[in-house]
C-alpha positions in Angstrom: 12.0 55.0 -14.7 15.3 55.5 -16.6 14.8 56.4 -20.2 17.1 54.4 -22.5 19.4 56.6 -24.5 19.6 57.2 -28.2 22.3 54.5 -28.5 19.7 51.8 -28.2 17.0 53.2 -30.6 17.8 50.4 -33.2 16.8 47.6 -30.8 14.0 46.4 -33.0 15.4 47.6 -36.3 16.0 44.0 -37.6 12.8 42.5 -36.2 9.8 42.7 -38.5 6.1 42.4 -37.5 4.1 40.1 -39.6 0.8 42.0 -39.6 -1.0 39.5 -41.7 -0.6 36.8 -38.9 -0.5 39.2 -35.9 2.8 37.7 -34.8 6.5 38.7 -34.5 9.2 37.1 -36.7 10.5 35.0 -33.8 13.0 33.1 -35.9 14.7 36.3 -36.9 14.5 37.5 -33.3 16.1 34.4 -31.9 19.0 34.7 -34.5 19.6 38.2 -33.4 19.4 37.3 -29.7 22.1 34.7 -30.1 24.7 37.4 -31.0 26.4 39.7 -28.6 24.9 42.7 -30.3 21.5 41.1 -30.3 21.7 40.3 -26.6 22.7 44.0 -25.9 19.9 45.2 -28.0 17.5 42.8 -26.3 18.4 44.3 -22.9 17.9 47.7 -24.3 14.6 46.7 -25.7 13.5 45.4 -22.4 14.5 48.7 -20.7 12.6 50.6 -23.4 9.6 48.4 -22.9 9.7 49.0 -19.2 10.0 52.7 -19.8 7.1 52.7 -22.2 5.0 50.7 -19.9 5.7 53.1 -17.0 4.9 56.0 -19.2 1.7 54.4 -20.4 0.7 53.7 -16.8 1.5 57.2 -15.8 -0.5 58.6 -18.7 -3.5 56.4 -17.9 -3.3 57.5 -14.2 -3.1 61.2 -15.2 -6.0 60.8 -17.6 -8.0 58.9 -14.9 -7.3 61.8 -12.5 -8.5 64.4 -15.2 -11.6 62.4 -15.8 -12.2 62.3 -12.0 -11.8 66.1 -11.8 -14.1 66.6 -14.7 -16.6 64.3 -13.2 -16.4 66.4 -10.0 -16.9 69.6 -12.0 -20.0 68.1 -13.7 -21.4 67.2 -10.3 -20.7 70.7 -9.1 -22.4 72.1 -12.2 -25.3 69.8 -11.6 -25.6 71.0 -8.0 -25.4 74.6 -9.1 -28.2 74.0 -11.6 -30.3 72.4 -8.9 -29.6 75.4 -6.6 -30.7 77.7 -9.4 -33.8 75.7 -10.0 -34.6 75.8 -6.3 -34.0 79.6 -6.3 -36.3 80.0 -9.3 -38.9 77.8 -7.6 -38.7 79.9 -4.5 -39.0 83.1 -6.6 -42.0 81.7 -8.4 -43.5 80.7 -5.1 -43.1 84.2 -3.7 -44.7 85.6 -6.9 -47.5 83.1 -6.5 -48.0 84.4 -3.0 -48.3 87.9 -4.3 -50.6 86.8 -7.0 -52.5 84.9 -4.4 -53.1 88.0 -2.5 -54.2 89.6 -5.8 -56.4 86.6 -6.5 -57.9 86.9 -3.1 -59.0 90.4 -4.0 -60.4 89.0 -7.2 -61.8 85.9 -5.7 -65.3 86.4 -6.9 -64.0 87.0 -10.5 -61.5 84.0 -10.5 -64.3 81.7 -9.4 -66.1 82.3 -12.7 -63.3 83.4 -15.1 -60.0 81.2 -15.0 -58.4 82.3 -18.3 -55.8 84.4 -16.5 -54.9 81.5 -14.2 -54.2 79.1 -17.1 -52.2 81.7 -19.0 -50.0 82.1 -15.9 -49.5 78.4 -15.6 -48.5 78.1 -19.3 -46.0 80.9 -19.0 -44.3 79.1 -16.0 -44.1 75.8 -17.9 -42.5 77.4 -20.9 -39.9 79.1 -18.8 -39.0 75.9 -17.1 -38.7 74.0 -20.4 -36.4 76.7 -21.8 -34.2 76.4 -18.7 -33.9 72.5 -19.2 -33.0 72.9 -22.8 -30.3 75.4 -21.9 -28.8 73.0 -19.4 -28.8 70.1 -21.9 -27.1 72.3 -24.5 -24.5 73.3 -22.0 -23.7 69.7 -21.0 -23.5 68.6 -24.7 -21.0 71.4 -25.4 -18.9 70.4 -22.4 -18.9 66.7 -23.4 -17.9 67.5 -27.0 -15.1 69.7 -25.7 -13.9 66.9 -23.4 -13.9 64.2 -26.2 -12.0 66.5 -28.5 -9.4 67.2 -25.8 -9.1 63.4 -25.0 -8.6 62.4 -28.6 -6.0 65.1 -29.1 -4.0 64.0 -26.0 -4.2 60.1 -26.4 -4.3 59.1 -30.1 -5.4 55.6 -31.0 -2.1 54.8 -32.7 -0.2 55.1 -29.4 -2.6 52.7 -27.7 -2.2 50.3 -30.6 1.5 50.4 -30.4 1.4 49.7 -26.6 -0.9 46.7 -27.2 1.3 45.4 -29.9 4.4 45.6 -27.7 2.5 43.9 -24.8 1.4 41.1 -27.2 5.0 40.6 -28.3 6.4 40.4 -24.8 3.6 38.1 -23.8 4.7 35.7 -26.6 8.3 36.2 -25.6 7.5 35.2 -22.0 5.4 32.2 -23.1 8.2 31.1 -25.4 10.4 30.5 -22.4 7.7 28.8 -20.3 7.4 25.0 -20.4 3.6 25.1 -20.8 0.8 24.5 -23.3 -2.0 27.2 -23.3 -5.1 26.7 -25.3 -8.8 27.7 -25.7 -11.4 25.3 -27.1 -15.0 26.1 -28.0 -18.2 24.3 -26.8 -17.4 21.4 -29.3 -13.9 21.2 -27.9 -12.3 22.5 -31.2 -9.2 24.6 -30.8 -9.5 28.3 -31.4 -6.2 29.3 -29.9 -3.1 27.4 -28.8 0.4 28.2 -27.6 2.6 25.1 -27.5 6.1 25.2 -26.0 6.7 21.7 -27.5 5.9 22.5 -31.2 5.4 19.1 -32.8 2.5 20.6 -34.9 2.1 23.9 -36.6 -0.8 26.2 -35.5 -2.6 25.8 -38.8 -2.7 22.0 -38.1 -4.4 22.5 -34.8 -6.8 25.4 -35.1 -10.4 24.2 -35.8 -9.7 20.5 -34.9 -10.4 18.4 -31.8 -7.9 16.4 -29.7 -8.9 13.2 -31.3 -8.1 14.6 -34.8 -4.7 15.8 -33.6 -3.5 13.3 -31.0 -3.8 9.6 -30.3 -2.9 7.3 -27.5 -3.5 7.1 -23.8 -5.0 10.0 -21.8 -6.9 11.8 -24.6 -10.3 10.2 -23.8 -9.9 10.8 -20.0 -8.9 14.5 -20.6 -11.9 15.2 -22.9 -14.2 13.6 -20.3 -12.9 16.0 -17.7 -13.3 19.0 -20.0 -16.9 18.1 -20.6 -17.5 17.8 -16.9 -16.0 21.2 -16.4 -18.3 22.7 -19.0 -21.3 20.9 -17.5 -20.6 21.9 -13.9 -19.0 25.3 -14.5 -16.3 24.5 -11.9 -12.5 24.6 -12.7 -10.4 21.6 -11.9 -6.8 20.4 -11.9 -5.8 16.8 -12.9 -2.8 14.8 -13.9 -2.9 12.9 -17.2 -0.4 10.5 -18.8 0.0 10.9 -22.6 1.7 8.5 -24.9 3.6 10.9 -27.1 5.1 9.5 -30.4 8.5 11.2 -30.0 9.1 11.2 -26.2 7.1 8.2 -25.0 4.9 8.4 -21.9 4.7 11.9 -20.5 2.8 13.1 -17.4 1.1 16.5 -17.5 -0.7 18.5 -14.9 -3.6 20.2 -16.6 -5.6 23.1 -15.1 -9.0 23.5 -16.9 -11.4 26.3 -16.4 -14.8 27.1 -18.1 -15.4 30.2 -20.3 -18.8 31.9 -19.9 -20.7 34.3 -22.2 -22.3 37.5 -21.1 -25.5 35.6 -20.5 -23.8 33.1 -18.3 -23.7 30.2 -20.7 -20.6 28.0 -21.0 -19.0 28.6 -24.4 -15.8 26.6 -24.1 -12.8 25.9 -21.9 -9.3 27.3 -21.3 -6.5 25.0 -20.1 -2.9 25.2 -19.1 -0.8 22.1 -19.2 2.7 21.6 -17.8 5.1 18.7 -18.2 5.8 17.1 -14.7 7.2 13.8 -15.9 10.5 14.3 -14.0 8.6 15.4 -10.8 6.4 12.4 -11.0 9.4 10.1 -11.3 11.0 11.8 -8.3 7.8 11.5 -6.4 7.5 7.8 -7.2 11.1 7.3 -6.1 10.4 9.1 -2.8 7.2 7.1 -2.3 9.1 3.9 -2.9 11.8 4.9 -0.5 9.2 5.7 2.1 7.5 2.4 1.6 10.8 0.5 1.9 11.6 2.5 5.0 8.2 1.7 6.5 8.6 -2.0 5.6 12.1 -2.1 7.1 10.8 -0.4 10.2 8.0 -2.9 10.4 10.4 -5.7 10.0 12.7 -4.3 12.7 9.7 -3.9 15.0 8.5 -7.4 14.2 12.0 -8.8 14.7 12.3 -7.0 18.1 8.9 -8.3 19.1 9.9 -11.8 18.0 13.1 -11.6 20.0 11.1 -10.5 23.1 8.7 -13.3 22.6 11.5 -15.8 22.2 13.3 -14.5 25.2 10.1 -14.6 27.3 9.3 -18.1 26.0 12.8 -19.3 26.7 12.7 -17.9 30.2 9.3 -19.5 30.8 10.6 -22.9 29.4 13.7 -22.7 31.6 11.5 -21.9 34.7 9.2 -24.8 33.8 12.1 -27.1 33.3 13.7 -26.1 36.6 10.4 -26.6 38.4 9.9 -30.0 36.7 13.4 -31.1 37.7 12.8 -30.0 41.3 9.5 -32.0 41.3 11.0 -35.1 39.7 13.5 -35.9 42.4 11.0 -36.2 45.3 8.5 -37.8 43.0 11.0 -40.5 42.0 11.6 -41.2 45.7 7.8 -41.5 46.4 7.4 -43.9 43.5 10.4 -46.0 44.7 8.9 -46.3 48.1 5.5 -47.2 46.6 7.1 -49.9 44.5 8.8 -51.3 47.6 5.5 -51.1 49.5 3.8 -53.1 46.7 6.1 -56.1 47.5 4.8 -56.3 51.1 1.7 -58.0 52.3 -1.3 -55.8 51.5 -5.1 -56.4 51.5 -7.1 -55.9 48.3 -8.2 -52.4 49.1 -4.7 -51.3 50.0 -3.3 -52.9 46.9 -5.9 -51.0 44.7 -5.0 -47.7 46.4 -1.3 -48.4 45.8 -1.9 -49.1 42.1 -3.8 -45.8 41.8 -0.9 -44.1 43.5 1.7 -45.7 41.2 -0.4 -44.9 38.1 -0.8 -41.3 39.0 2.9 -40.9 40.0 4.0 -42.5 36.7 1.7 -40.1 34.8 3.2 -37.1 36.5 6.7 -38.5 36.0 5.9 -39.0 32.3 4.8 -35.4 32.0 7.9 -34.1 33.8 10.1 -36.3 31.5 8.4 -34.9 28.5 8.8 -31.3 29.5 12.5 -31.8 30.5 13.2 -33.6 27.2 11.5 -31.0 25.1 13.2 -28.1 26.9 16.6 -29.7 26.6 16.3 -30.2 22.8 14.9 -26.7 22.1 17.5 -25.0 24.3 20.3 -26.8 22.6 21.6 -28.2 25.8 21.0 -31.8 24.7 24.0 -33.2 22.8 24.5 -36.5 21.1 26.6 -39.0 22.9 27.5 -41.7 20.3 28.8 -45.0 21.6 28.9 -48.7 20.6 25.7 -50.5 21.4 23.7 -53.6 20.2 20.5 -52.7 18.4 18.9 -56.1 19.4 19.5 -55.3 23.0 17.7 -51.9 22.6 14.6 -53.5 21.1 14.6 -56.3 23.7 14.9 -53.8 26.6 12.1 -51.5 25.2 9.7 -54.5 24.8 10.5 -55.7 28.3 9.8 -52.2 29.7 6.5 -52.0 27.8 5.5 -55.5 29.1 5.9 -54.2 32.7 3.3 -51.5 32.0 0.8 -53.7 30.2 -2.4 -54.5 31.9 -4.2 -55.7 28.8 -4.4 -58.8 26.7 -1.9 -57.7 24.1 0.8 -59.6 22.2 4.2 -57.9 22.2 6.5 -59.0 19.4 9.8 -58.0 18.0 11.3 -58.8 14.6 14.9 -58.1 13.7 16.3 -58.6 10.3 19.2 -61.0 9.8 21.3 -58.3 8.1 21.2 -55.9 11.0 24.7 -55.5 12.4 25.3 -56.8 15.9 27.0 -53.5 16.9 26.7 -50.0 15.7 27.8 -46.5 16.9 25.0 -44.0 17.7 23.4 -42.4 20.8 21.7 -45.5 22.2 20.0 -43.6 25.0 18.2 -41.3 22.5 17.1 -44.3 20.4 15.8 -46.1 23.5 13.9 -42.9 24.5 12.3 -42.6 21.1 11.2 -46.2 21.0 10.0 -46.0 24.6 7.8 -42.9 23.8 6.4 -44.6 20.8 5.6 -48.0 22.2 5.2 -47.6 26.0 4.1 -44.3 27.3 2.7 -42.4 24.3 0.9 -44.5 21.7 1.0 -48.2 20.9 0.3 -49.7 24.3 -1.9 -46.9 25.5 -4.4 -46.9 22.5 -4.4 -50.6 21.8 -6.9 -52.8 23.8 -6.3 -56.1 22.0 -4.2 -57.4 19.2 -0.6 -56.8 18.6 2.1 -54.2 19.4 5.6 -54.7 18.1 8.8 -53.4 16.7 10.5 -54.3 13.4 14.2 -53.6 13.0 15.7 -53.7 9.5 18.4 -51.9 7.5 18.1 -50.3 4.2 20.9 -51.6 2.0 23.0 -49.3 0.0 21.5 -50.3 -3.4 18.0 -49.7 -2.3 18.9 -46.4 -0.5 20.6 -45.0 -3.7 17.6 -46.0 -5.7 15.2 -44.3 -3.3 17.3 -41.2 -3.2 17.4 -41.1 -7.0 13.7 -41.4 -7.5 12.1 -39.7 -4.5 12.4 -36.3 -2.8 14.4 -36.1 0.4 12.3 -36.3 3.5 13.9 -34.4 6.4 10.8 -33.6 8.5 8.0 -35.6 10.0 5.2 -34.0 7.9 4.9 -36.6 5.2 2.1 -39.1 5.8 0.6 -42.1 4.0 -3.1 -43.1 4.0 -2.4 -46.6 2.7 -2.2 -49.2 5.5 -0.1 -52.4 5.4 -1.9 -55.4 6.8 -0.5 -56.7 10.2 -1.6 -60.3 9.9 -0.1 -62.9 12.1 3.1 -63.9 10.5 6.1 -65.7 12.0 9.5 -64.2 12.5 10.8 -65.5 9.2 8.4 -63.3 7.3 9.3 -60.2 9.2 12.0 -59.2 6.7 9.3 -58.8 4.1 7.8 -55.9 6.0 10.6 -53.7 4.8 9.0 -53.5 1.3 5.7 -52.3 2.8 7.4 -49.5 4.9 10.0 -48.1 2.5 8.8 -44.5 2.7 10.5 -41.2 3.3 14.1 -42.2 2.7 16.2 -39.1 3.3 19.3 -38.1 1.3 22.5 -37.9 3.3 25.9 -37.0 1.8 27.6 -38.8 4.7 26.3 -42.3 3.6 29.6 -44.1 3.1 30.5 -47.8 3.3 30.8 -47.5 7.1 27.4 -45.9 7.6 24.1 -47.9 7.8 20.6 -46.7 8.1 18.5 -48.5 10.8 14.8 -48.5 10.4 12.6 -49.1 13.5 8.9 -49.7 12.7 6.7 -49.5 15.8 3.3 -50.8 14.9 0.0 -51.6 16.6 -3.5 -52.9 15.7 -5.3 -50.3 17.8 -7.8 -47.5 17.0 -5.6 -45.7 14.4 -5.4 -42.0 13.7 -8.0 -40.0 11.7 -6.6 -38.7 8.4 -7.5 -35.1 9.3 -5.3 -35.3 12.4 -2.1 -36.5 10.7 -0.8 -33.0 9.7 -0.9 -31.9 13.4 0.3 -35.1 14.9 3.9 -34.0 15.8 2.9 -30.6 17.2 3.2 -30.2 21.0 0.1 -30.4 23.2 -1.9 -31.8 20.3 -4.0 -35.0 20.5 -5.3 -36.9 17.5 -8.8 -37.0 19.1 -10.0 -34.6 21.8 -12.0 -37.4 23.4 -8.9 -39.5 24.0 -7.5 -36.8 26.3 -10.3 -37.2 28.7 -10.3 -41.0 28.5 -6.6 -41.8 28.3 -4.9 -38.6 29.7 -1.6 -37.3 28.5 -0.1 -34.0 27.6 0.5 -34.4 23.9 4.3 -33.9 24.3 5.4 -37.5 23.5 5.4 -37.3 19.7 6.8 -33.8 19.8 9.7 -35.0 21.9 10.2 -37.9 19.5 10.3 -35.7 16.5 12.8 -33.3 18.1 15.1 -36.2 19.1 14.9 -37.8 15.6 15.7 -34.4 14.0 18.6 -34.0 16.4 20.0 -37.3 15.2 19.6 -36.5 11.5 16.9 -39.0 10.9 13.2 -39.0 9.9 9.9 -39.9 11.6 6.9 -40.8 9.5 3.6 -42.4 10.2 1.2 -44.6 8.2 -2.3 -44.9 9.8 -5.8 -45.8 9.1 -8.6 -45.2 11.5 -9.8 -48.3 13.5 -7.1 -50.5 12.0 -3.9 -49.3 13.6 -0.7 -47.2 13.0 2.9 -47.7 12.1 5.5 -45.2 13.1 8.8 -45.5 11.1 12.0 -44.1 12.5 15.1 -44.1 10.3 18.4 -43.2 11.9 22.0 -43.1 10.5 24.5 -45.3 12.4 28.2 -46.0 12.0 29.5 -49.6 11.9 32.5 -50.1 14.1 35.8 -50.9 12.5 35.9 -54.5 13.8 32.3 -55.1 12.7 33.0 -53.8 9.2 36.0 -56.1 9.0 
């Protein structure tokens, strides 16, 4: 180790030791360290301290070596003494053997007179005792000589100076470390503390507990952990959040270890606390980033899975539609031939078989039409083809078609308001298909055994439409239902216009409602079995029947109302239902139509 020169001997000249407190004048030290000369002296002081520390270590090692040598010498002396003792013992044993021979000569005398024997034994004991005392005196002299030599070579003052320097450097190192180090007794009162964040003086801390010094969040939890450490005797490391008055919430990682007495009892705790607020914030940010990445990855996976499902579903729908189209052509020919055959002369049995054939064929044809219609709407292939048509002719044609399928005692009626225009522009084919599904194949005629089935056609005038839009929410889906049921009593055609007030529900808002646009409302009603209220929310879903028993009794695929809803949505209208079980149902379709220029004039 390089010995600093004499130029640096004044490194601690301006730093005073406050012996009464056992501390260094750190304020003065910091003032000196901030100057160029102070920095140079501090470096010199560090080198001097390293040199002294190396010398101290060397002296201690040399002294340890001397002590080891002296210990070996003592062991050798001890062995030598033992050898001498063995030699004396052997010498005595040889003398005893000579005495034994002499005693054998005087065996008759020794048997009766033992005074000489005991004198000999007393002499031997006295000699051995004197030899032991001599060895003890020799060891004491050597020990005193060694202690005098040790005290002369390593005076106490030198060790005190070394310890004082070590204590100073320990405080210097701690001063630059962002930690809090403390010792607390069994009552958790502070006996020592070093605080890198000096908000309180040492005299305001020593002898007090955490609750007497600090307040806020985290104190109770930390004291609980300290008591657990003292009770179990096992060190632990925890994170605590403290609400500091100057810096706000701060997170510290605290390492707590128990302190034991010589008897093994817990007499307190030591702890080291470090501020990790910035690290915790960084960790939380990284966790948030990982969570967002995981969520994004999950969304991408779900999106990819959804695309695959949609692609597979689309392919399946296209395959099914292709198959349905291929089946429909020969089936239509078979039904046409069967209808021609029905016009010929047949006996009763043949006529019944032909009716069964036509009924089954029409059912299959209806299923195929439903699948084709739904696949066209969902795939976006189906487009609107607006043209001029007469609404009255549409209603008349649908009722005539329904009458051809009727095999029951039902009354078919139609009611058209006087204010309905004679001609409008819309997709007449889609409107006809919607009404045909509602009245013929799907609902009204199928589920009504007796009573009435009919269609009401009215318009919603502009004043009423604006009033409805102003006071009700827009209805753009077929999921709004009404449990109230308007009575379908037998009224003549003149009273049909009054039905409008009973069915004005779900009027949608439409920014395109101008003077040339009119909303037509088709109410398809029946007095049949009605629909249970619990089934209304699922009524327009595909493959769903209002009652499972009806599927077995009446057949059907459950596609009719789903196709109707898709077509109505495609045309920008609404489809709603009002039904009460065992009393009947009313399906209301509202569609926007344009009045031709000549009709408007």
